[in-house]
C-alpha positions as CSV (number, residue, x, y, z in Angstrom):
1,M,-15.1,-21.6,-92.4
2,S,-17.3,-21.7,-89.3
3,D,-15.7,-22.1,-85.9
4,F,-16.3,-25.7,-85.2
5,M,-16.3,-26.8,-81.6
6,R,-13.2,-28.5,-80.3
7,N,-14.0,-32.2,-79.6
8,S,-13.7,-31.7,-75.9
9,D,-16.2,-28.8,-75.9
10,A,-18.5,-30.8,-78.1
11,F,-18.3,-33.6,-75.6
12,T,-19.3,-31.2,-72.8
13,W,-22.2,-30.0,-75.0
14,S,-23.6,-33.3,-76.1
15,M,-23.4,-35.2,-72.8
16,E,-26.3,-33.0,-71.6
17,S,-28.7,-35.3,-73.2
18,D,-28.7,-36.6,-69.7
19,P,-29.7,-33.6,-67.5
20,R,-27.8,-35.0,-64.6
21,L,-24.6,-34.3,-66.6
22,R,-25.5,-30.6,-67.2
23,S,-22.4,-28.4,-67.4
24,T,-23.6,-25.1,-66.0
25,V,-21.0,-23.1,-64.0
26,V,-21.9,-20.3,-61.5
27,T,-19.5,-17.9,-59.9
28,V,-20.4,-15.5,-57.1
29,L,-18.5,-12.3,-56.5
30,M,-19.2,-10.5,-53.2
31,L,-18.7,-6.7,-53.6
32,D,-18.3,-4.2,-50.8
33,R,-21.0,-2.0,-52.5
34,S,-23.0,-1.7,-55.6
35,P,-20.9,-1.1,-58.7
36,D,-21.5,1.6,-61.3
37,W,-23.9,-0.3,-63.6
38,A,-23.0,1.7,-66.7
39,E,-19.4,0.9,-66.2
40,V,-20.1,-2.8,-65.7
41,R,-22.3,-2.9,-68.9
42,G,-19.6,-1.1,-70.9
43,R,-16.9,-3.6,-69.8
44,V,-19.1,-6.6,-70.6
45,E,-20.0,-5.2,-74.0
46,R,-16.3,-4.7,-74.8
47,L,-15.6,-8.2,-73.6
48,S,-18.3,-9.6,-75.8
49,L,-16.6,-8.0,-78.8
50,E,-13.2,-9.3,-77.9
51,L,-14.5,-12.9,-77.2
52,P,-16.8,-13.8,-80.1
53,M,-18.3,-16.8,-78.2
54,L,-20.2,-14.4,-76.0
55,R,-22.2,-13.3,-79.0
56,Q,-22.6,-16.8,-80.5
57,T,-24.9,-19.8,-80.2
58,V,-24.0,-23.4,-80.8
59,V,-25.8,-25.1,-83.8
60,D,-25.6,-28.6,-85.1
61,S,-23.5,-29.3,-88.2
62,P,-24.2,-31.9,-91.0
63,P,-22.2,-35.1,-90.2
64,P,-19.3,-35.7,-89.8
65,A,-18.5,-32.3,-88.4
66,P,-19.1,-31.4,-84.7
67,P,-21.4,-28.6,-83.7
68,R,-20.1,-25.1,-84.5
69,W,-20.2,-21.6,-83.1
70,Q,-22.4,-19.2,-85.1
71,D,-23.0,-15.5,-84.6
72,C,-26.4,-14.8,-83.0
73,A,-28.4,-12.5,-85.3
74,D,-30.7,-11.6,-82.4
75,F,-28.0,-10.9,-79.8
76,D,-29.3,-8.5,-77.1
77,L,-26.7,-7.6,-74.5
78,D,-29.4,-6.4,-72.0
79,F,-31.0,-9.9,-72.1
80,H,-27.9,-11.3,-70.5
81,L,-27.4,-8.5,-67.9
82,R,-29.8,-8.6,-65.0
83,R,-30.1,-6.3,-62.0
84,I,-32.3,-7.3,-59.1
85,A,-32.8,-6.4,-55.4
86,A,-32.2,-8.9,-52.7
87,P,-35.3,-10.0,-50.7
88,T,-36.0,-7.9,-47.7
89,G,-33.6,-8.9,-45.0
90,G,-31.9,-11.3,-47.3
91,G,-28.1,-11.8,-47.0
92,F,-25.6,-14.3,-48.3
93,D,-28.0,-17.1,-47.9
94,A,-30.3,-15.4,-50.4
95,V,-27.4,-15.1,-52.9
96,L,-26.6,-18.8,-52.5
97,E,-30.2,-19.7,-53.2
98,L,-30.1,-17.6,-56.4
99,A,-26.9,-19.3,-57.4
100,R,-28.4,-22.7,-56.6
101,L,-31.4,-22.1,-58.9
102,A,-29.1,-20.8,-61.7
103,Q,-26.9,-23.9,-61.3
104,M,-29.8,-26.2,-61.8
105,E,-31.3,-24.3,-64.8
106,D,-30.7,-25.2,-68.4
107,L,-29.4,-22.2,-70.4
108,D,-31.4,-21.1,-73.5
109,R,-29.6,-22.7,-76.4
110,A,-31.2,-20.3,-78.9
111,R,-29.1,-17.5,-77.3
112,P,-25.5,-17.2,-76.2
113,M,-25.1,-19.3,-73.1
114,W,-24.3,-16.9,-70.3
115,K,-25.8,-14.2,-68.0
116,L,-24.7,-11.9,-65.3
117,T,-27.0,-11.0,-62.4
118,L,-26.3,-8.1,-60.0
119,V,-27.9,-8.5,-56.6
120,E,-28.2,-5.2,-54.7
121,G,-29.5,-4.3,-51.3
122,L,-27.6,-6.8,-49.2
123,P,-26.7,-6.0,-45.6
124,D,-24.2,-3.2,-45.0
125,G,-24.7,-1.9,-48.5
126,E,-23.0,-4.9,-50.1
127,A,-23.8,-6.4,-53.5
128,A,-23.2,-9.7,-55.3
129,L,-22.6,-10.5,-59.0
130,L,-23.7,-14.0,-60.2
131,C,-22.0,-15.1,-63.4
132,T,-23.7,-18.1,-65.1
133,F,-22.2,-19.7,-68.2
134,H,-22.0,-23.0,-70.0
135,H,-18.8,-24.9,-69.5
136,S,-18.2,-25.2,-73.2
137,L,-17.5,-21.4,-73.3
138,T,-14.4,-21.7,-71.2
139,D,-12.6,-23.6,-68.4
140,G,-11.6,-22.3,-65.0
141,I,-8.3,-20.7,-66.0
142,G,-9.8,-19.3,-69.1
143,G,-12.6,-17.9,-67.0
144,I,-10.1,-16.0,-64.8
145,Q,-8.4,-14.6,-67.9
146,I,-11.8,-13.4,-69.1
147,A,-12.6,-11.9,-65.7
148,M,-9.5,-9.8,-65.7
149,T,-11.0,-7.9,-68.6
150,L,-13.9,-6.9,-66.4
151,F,-11.9,-6.1,-63.3
152,G,-9.6,-3.1,-62.5
153,L,-6.8,-2.8,-60.0
154,S,-8.1,0.4,-58.5
155,P,-11.6,2.0,-57.8
156,E,-11.1,4.5,-60.7
157,M,-13.2,3.7,-63.8
158,P,-11.5,4.2,-67.2
159,A,-13.6,5.1,-70.2
160,V,-15.0,2.2,-72.3
161,E,-15.5,2.6,-76.0
162,D,-18.8,1.5,-77.6
163,A,-18.6,-0.7,-80.7
164,A,-20.9,-2.9,-82.7
165,R,-20.2,-6.0,-84.8
166,P,-22.8,-7.1,-87.4
167,A,-23.7,-10.8,-87.5
168,P,-22.9,-12.3,-90.9
169,Q,-25.7,-14.2,-92.7
170,R,-25.3,-17.9,-93.5
171,S,-27.1,-20.3,-95.8
172,A,-27.6,-24.1,-95.5
173,L,-25.2,-24.4,-98.4
174,D,-22.5,-22.7,-96.3
175,D,-23.2,-25.3,-93.6
176,Y,-22.7,-28.3,-95.9
177,R,-19.7,-26.8,-97.5
178,D,-18.0,-26.1,-94.2
179,S,-18.9,-29.6,-92.9
180,A,-17.4,-31.2,-96.1
181,R,-14.2,-29.2,-95.6
182,Y,-14.0,-30.3,-92.0
183,G,-14.4,-33.9,-92.9
184,L,-11.7,-33.6,-95.6
185,G,-9.5,-31.8,-93.2
186,V,-9.8,-34.6,-90.6
187,V,-9.2,-37.3,-93.1
188,G,-6.2,-35.4,-94.6
189,S,-4.7,-34.9,-91.1
190,A,-5.1,-38.5,-90.2
191,V,-3.5,-39.7,-93.5
192,T,-0.6,-37.2,-93.2
193,G,0.0,-38.2,-89.6
194,A,-0.1,-41.9,-90.5
195,L,2.3,-41.5,-93.4
196,S,4.8,-39.4,-91.3
197,A,4.7,-41.8,-88.4
198,L,4.8,-45.0,-90.4
199,P,8.6,-45.0,-91.3
200,R,9.6,-44.3,-87.7
201,L,7.2,-47.0,-86.5
202,V,8.7,-49.6,-88.9
203,A,12.3,-48.5,-87.9
204,D,11.5,-48.8,-84.2
205,T,9.9,-52.2,-84.7
206,V,12.9,-53.5,-86.5
207,R,15.4,-52.1,-83.9
208,S,13.5,-52.8,-80.7
209,P,10.4,-54.9,-81.3
210,V,9.8,-55.7,-77.7
211,K,10.1,-52.0,-76.6
212,T,7.8,-50.9,-79.4
213,L,5.1,-53.4,-78.5
214,D,5.4,-52.4,-74.8
215,S,5.0,-48.8,-75.7
216,A,1.9,-49.6,-77.8
217,A,0.5,-51.7,-75.0
218,A,1.1,-48.8,-72.5
219,M,-0.6,-46.4,-74.8
220,A,-3.6,-48.7,-75.2
221,A,-3.8,-49.1,-71.4
222,S,-3.7,-45.3,-70.9
223,V,-6.5,-44.7,-73.4
224,Y,-8.6,-47.4,-71.7
225,R,-8.1,-45.8,-68.3
226,T,-9.4,-42.6,-69.8
227,V,-12.6,-44.0,-71.3
228,R,-13.4,-47.0,-69.2
229,P,-16.9,-47.2,-67.7
230,V,-17.3,-47.2,-63.9
231,N,-20.0,-49.6,-62.9
232,S,-20.4,-48.7,-59.2
233,T,-19.5,-46.0,-56.8
234,G,-16.6,-46.4,-54.4
235,S,-18.9,-45.1,-51.6
236,R,-21.7,-47.4,-50.2
237,L,-23.4,-44.2,-48.9
238,M,-23.4,-41.7,-51.7
239,T,-25.1,-43.7,-54.4
240,Q,-28.2,-41.8,-55.5
241,R,-28.1,-39.2,-58.3
242,T,-30.8,-36.6,-58.8
243,L,-31.4,-33.2,-60.4
244,I,-31.5,-31.3,-57.1
245,R,-28.4,-29.4,-56.0
246,R,-27.5,-27.6,-52.7
247,L,-24.7,-25.1,-52.5
248,D,-22.4,-24.0,-49.6
249,V,-19.0,-22.3,-49.2
250,L,-15.9,-22.7,-47.1
251,E,-12.9,-20.5,-46.8
252,V,-9.4,-21.9,-46.0
253,P,-6.3,-19.7,-45.6
254,M,-3.9,-20.3,-48.4
255,P,-0.5,-19.9,-46.8
256,P,-0.9,-22.6,-44.1
257,L,-2.6,-25.0,-46.6
258,R,0.4,-24.6,-49.0
259,E,2.8,-25.0,-46.1
260,A,1.0,-28.3,-45.0
261,A,1.4,-29.5,-48.6
262,H,5.1,-28.7,-48.8
263,R,5.8,-30.4,-45.4
264,S,4.2,-33.5,-46.8
265,G,5.9,-33.5,-50.1
266,G,3.0,-32.2,-52.1
267,A,1.6,-29.1,-53.8
268,L,-1.4,-26.9,-52.9
269,N,-3.7,-29.1,-55.0
270,D,-2.7,-32.2,-53.2
271,A,-3.5,-30.7,-49.8
272,F,-6.8,-29.4,-51.2
273,V,-7.8,-32.9,-52.4
274,A,-6.6,-34.4,-49.1
275,G,-8.8,-32.0,-47.2
276,V,-11.9,-32.9,-49.3
277,A,-11.1,-36.7,-48.9
278,G,-10.7,-36.3,-45.2
279,G,-14.1,-34.6,-45.0
280,L,-15.7,-37.4,-47.0
281,R,-14.2,-40.0,-44.6
282,L,-15.6,-38.1,-41.6
283,Y,-19.0,-37.8,-43.3
284,H,-19.1,-41.5,-43.9
285,E,-18.1,-42.2,-40.3
286,K,-20.9,-39.9,-39.0
287,H,-23.3,-42.2,-40.9
288,G,-21.7,-45.3,-39.5
289,T,-20.2,-46.4,-42.9
290,G,-16.6,-47.1,-43.6
291,V,-14.8,-45.9,-46.7
292,E,-11.6,-46.9,-48.4
293,A,-10.9,-45.7,-52.0
294,L,-13.2,-43.2,-53.7
295,H,-13.5,-42.4,-57.4
296,L,-12.2,-38.9,-58.1
297,C,-12.8,-36.9,-61.3
298,M,-10.2,-34.1,-61.7
299,P,-9.9,-31.6,-64.6
300,I,-6.3,-31.6,-65.8
301,S,-5.3,-28.3,-67.5
302,L,-3.8,-28.6,-71.0
303,R,-3.8,-24.8,-71.5
304,A,-0.6,-23.4,-73.0
305,E,0.7,-19.9,-73.0
306,G,-0.9,-18.0,-75.8
307,D,-4.1,-20.0,-75.9
308,A,-7.3,-17.9,-76.3
309,P,-9.3,-17.8,-73.1
310,G,-12.4,-19.2,-74.8
311,G,-13.1,-22.9,-75.0
312,N,-11.9,-25.7,-72.8
313,R,-8.2,-26.7,-72.5
314,I,-8.8,-29.5,-70.0
315,T,-9.3,-33.2,-69.9
316,L,-11.3,-35.0,-67.2
317,M,-9.2,-37.8,-65.6
318,R,-10.7,-40.3,-63.2
319,F,-8.7,-42.2,-60.6
320,D,-9.0,-43.5,-57.0
321,I,-8.1,-41.6,-53.9
322,P,-7.3,-43.2,-50.5
323,A,-10.0,-41.4,-48.6
324,G,-9.9,-43.9,-45.8
325,L,-6.4,-42.9,-44.6
326,T,-6.5,-41.1,-41.3
327,D,-3.0,-39.7,-41.5
328,P,-3.3,-36.4,-43.4
329,A,0.4,-36.3,-44.3
330,E,0.3,-39.8,-45.8
331,R,-2.9,-38.9,-47.6
332,I,-1.2,-35.9,-49.2
333,R,1.8,-38.1,-50.2
334,Q,-0.3,-40.8,-51.8
335,I,-2.6,-38.2,-53.6
336,R,0.6,-36.6,-54.9
337,E,1.9,-39.9,-56.3
338,R,-1.4,-40.7,-58.0
339,T,-2.0,-37.3,-59.4
340,E,1.5,-37.2,-60.9
341,R,0.9,-40.5,-62.6
342,V,-2.3,-39.1,-64.1
343,R,-0.6,-35.9,-65.2
344,H,1.9,-38.0,-67.2
345,E,-0.6,-40.4,-68.8
346,K,0.5,-41.3,-72.4
347,S,-3.0,-40.5,-73.6
348,L,-3.1,-36.8,-72.6
349,P,-1.7,-35.5,-75.9
350,Y,-4.5,-37.3,-77.7
351,T,-7.3,-35.8,-75.6
352,Q,-9.1,-34.2,-78.6
353,A,-9.0,-37.4,-80.6
354,I,-10.3,-39.4,-77.7
355,A,-13.1,-36.8,-77.1
356,G,-13.9,-37.1,-80.8
357,A,-14.3,-40.8,-80.5
358,L,-16.4,-40.5,-77.4
359,N,-18.7,-38.1,-79.3
360,L,-19.6,-40.9,-81.6
361,M,-20.5,-43.2,-78.7
362,P,-24.1,-43.8,-77.5
363,R,-25.1,-41.3,-74.8
364,W,-25.7,-44.2,-72.3
365,Y,-22.0,-45.0,-72.6
366,I,-21.0,-41.4,-71.7
367,G,-23.2,-41.6,-68.7
368,S,-21.5,-44.9,-67.6
369,I,-18.2,-43.1,-67.6
370,L,-19.3,-40.3,-65.3
371,R,-22.4,-41.3,-63.2
372,H,-20.6,-43.4,-60.7
373,V,-17.8,-41.0,-59.8
374,D,-17.9,-40.2,-56.1
375,F,-16.5,-36.7,-56.1
376,L,-15.0,-34.0,-58.3
377,C,-12.3,-31.6,-57.3
378,S,-11.2,-28.6,-59.3
379,D,-8.4,-26.3,-58.4
380,V,-8.5,-22.9,-60.2
381,P,-5.6,-20.4,-59.6
382,G,-7.4,-17.1,-59.1
383,I,-6.4,-13.5,-58.8
384,P,-3.5,-12.8,-56.4
385,V,-4.3,-9.1,-55.8
386,P,-7.4,-7.2,-54.8
387,V,-9.5,-6.1,-57.8
388,Y,-12.5,-3.8,-58.4
389,L,-15.6,-3.9,-60.5
390,G,-17.3,-0.7,-61.5
391,G,-15.7,1.1,-58.5
392,A,-16.7,-1.6,-56.0
393,K,-14.1,-3.8,-54.3
394,V,-14.3,-7.6,-54.8
395,R,-14.2,-9.1,-51.3
396,I,-14.2,-12.7,-52.3
397,Q,-15.3,-14.9,-55.1
398,Y,-16.6,-18.5,-55.2
399,A,-17.0,-20.9,-58.1
400,F,-19.6,-23.7,-58.2
401,G,-18.7,-26.3,-60.8
402,P,-21.2,-28.8,-62.1
403,T,-21.3,-32.3,-60.5
404,I,-21.6,-34.0,-63.9
405,G,-22.6,-37.3,-62.4
406,S,-20.6,-37.1,-59.1
407,A,-22.1,-36.8,-55.6
408,V,-20.3,-33.5,-55.0
409,N,-18.0,-31.0,-56.8
410,V,-15.7,-28.9,-54.6
411,T,-14.1,-26.1,-56.5
412,L,-11.1,-24.2,-55.0
413,L,-10.8,-20.6,-56.4
414,T,-8.0,-18.6,-54.9
415,Y,-8.3,-14.9,-54.3
416,V,-5.4,-12.9,-52.7
417,D,-4.4,-15.3,-49.8
418,T,-7.7,-17.2,-49.4
419,C,-8.8,-20.5,-50.9
420,A,-12.5,-20.0,-51.4
421,L,-14.3,-23.4,-51.8
422,G,-17.6,-23.6,-53.7
423,I,-19.5,-26.8,-52.7
424,D,-22.0,-28.2,-55.1
425,V,-23.7,-31.3,-53.8
426,D,-26.3,-33.7,-55.3
427,S,-28.9,-33.8,-52.6
428,G,-29.8,-37.4,-53.5
429,A,-26.2,-38.5,-52.6
430,I,-25.7,-35.9,-49.7
431,P,-29.0,-34.9,-48.3
432,D,-27.5,-33.2,-45.2
433,I,-25.2,-30.5,-46.6
434,G,-24.9,-28.8,-43.2
435,L,-23.3,-31.9,-41.8
436,F,-21.2,-32.4,-44.9
437,R,-19.8,-28.9,-44.6
438,E,-18.9,-29.5,-40.9
439,C,-17.0,-32.7,-41.9
440,L,-15.3,-30.8,-44.7
441,Q,-14.1,-28.2,-42.3
442,A,-12.8,-30.9,-40.0
443,G,-11.1,-32.6,-42.9
444,F,-9.2,-29.3,-43.7
445,D,-8.5,-28.8,-40.0
446,E,-6.6,-32.1,-40.1
447,V,-4.5,-30.9,-43.0
448,L,-3.9,-27.4,-41.7
449,A,-2.7,-28.9,-38.4
450,L,0.4,-30.2,-40.3
451,A,1.5,-26.6,-40.8
452,A,1.1,-25.8,-37.1
453,D,3.3,-28.7,-35.9
């Protein structure tokens, strides 16, 4: 049978009917020198054989099945690997501009949806590697697992074996047969699940009718919180949504940020969100606008040990954050409380079923869920030790996640002892990214001061 998309990946794929919800991800690796290109190519080729999605395209399936992954008969590895020279005198700003353009582009859906671009000739002999991929290929943690196949722990370059995998041929009859099997499988699973749950439901209802009804009501409320539309932004300032993006970066030392979180009863992610929220408060103040609660969209990882790195094992949860609080410690505590509630939502185990239902909804409804989110924060645990690529040392790496309807996406990617923040703003909502970065820095300074007290 074909590899059908998980419902969550199909949701990411189909919501792009609105280009403002495009799910392109760009990561930037800064290298101390140009890597050995043959070594990089060999490692990428081996990776593409270990992870079939890198040699596959997404094609529509006959209803009721979701889209499926299909081997690309015209796969050309060298189409996906680019090697360019930086503009004369161009430095990191030139790299960011290339990343910005890649972030706004729609990937060619007739080919596997990824590409790597090596930028050489940067000041002091440095180089940069831009990795562009569609979010349906993997999530942040899966991306780090994939990256470890490319990296080495020393400058030495081990030999890489060449291999080839022929693409099987399929007919339209195969497509309809697999789709029918998928539909029968879904119906069979639903019937089996209902039959197995029915006796317990009846027994629980007889023994504790009030408790059973309360549990059902709590589940319904949890599902509603997951899929409810948001009709307006929390911010009165960041209301416009466009197709234009601007990128910037910020580096925050990880040990004091973690210490500030612990002193306030939170975790690193809580301090991270508190820093972003503080920056948003200051940005509103600079524009003479007050702010209270803002709508946050946060990916919650559902990835378990043993899951393959490909595909998404996340769910997007939306909830309000007290951005107007000026006390950073209290901000961390309240964010911790709200995040913990979200992480224990009753609907989380049913993420795939909910995503499957949303895939049947009109596209305008999907837009209503996402387009009025104020900001998106994503915390990705990165690599804790220095690594090398083709003999070149990775100095730092940034990830720029898609805004998918929000005014700004700030992605934290750790590397050794640094929290590297990739800032992706919708310029309609935040036209002055320089000012926003200054406010963001000040927001994190508020949080880091907790560790210095």
